[in-house]
N, C-alpha and C positions, 0 to 999 in steps of 0.2 A: 249197502250205497253201491250205487251202477256202477260200472265203471265206463268212461266214455269213449266215444270212437277216437279220439285223438289218443288217448291212455294207450287201446287195444293196441292201435299202429306203431306207437313207440314199444312197447313190451315186443311186440312180434317182430320188430325189426331188431330187438336190442337180444332175443333167442336167436334170430337167422345169425346172426352178427356172432354169436357165440358156438352154434353151430359150425359155423364155415369155419372157425378157425380151429375145432374140435379136433386130434387127431384123430385117426380112423373111422371120421364122420363124412360121407361123401352125398353133398344136396345132388341128388338125380333131376331135378328140375330146376328153371331160374330161380335164382333168390327170391324175384319178387311173386312167384306164384305161388312161394314156399310162404311166404311173410303176411301175403293175403288171404291162405287157408289159415295160419296159424290165428289171423287175426279173425276171422269168420269165426273159428273153434271157441276164442277169448270171451267172443261178444254171447255167442250161443249158451256156453257155461253160464257167463251171467247172468242173462236171462232164465236159467232154468234152477239158479240157485235164489231167485228170487222169488222165484214161485217154490222152491224148498222152504225158505224165509217164512214166507206168508203162510203158509202149512204151518209150522211152528208154531207161528204167533197166532193162529186158529185156535189149535191145541191148547196152547196156556192160556187162552182166553177161557175156553171152555172146562178148563180144569177146577173151576169153581171158586179157587181163593182170588179172593181182588189183590192183586199187588200191583202199587206203580211201576209203570212201565219206566224203565233207567236206574230203575235203584240196584244195587247189588243181590238181592233174592230175586229179580225179574231176569236180567243177566245170566245168572245162574241157572234159573229154572229155563230160561228160554235157551240155553246151550244144551241141556240135557235134551230137550224138544226135538232141536235143531238136529245134534247129534243122532237120536232116533228115527227121526225123518230120511236123514242121510244112509242108515242101515238099511232103511226099508225099501228106498230107492235102489241101492246098490244089491241087496237078495233078492230085487226082479230083473236084477241083469241091465237095469237102464242106465 
């Protein structure tokens, strides 16, 4: 499920507030600039994650065994495929 722009804005605001209150952390840029960058990163990660989920679904569909989407077995197998895709993604350094 995609993260909305409003949700990303809210999360980025909360992250910046928490960072500003954390001892030993000093923001070297204006809070708004940091918040905007965090928001962009959250949205970019969400788009990338959707791509990885689509790849995992495609692999699951190609596995040959017809499993009803949403069933417990489908969820378990989808999770396995998604973990493999994420590991491959990480091993490529992306």
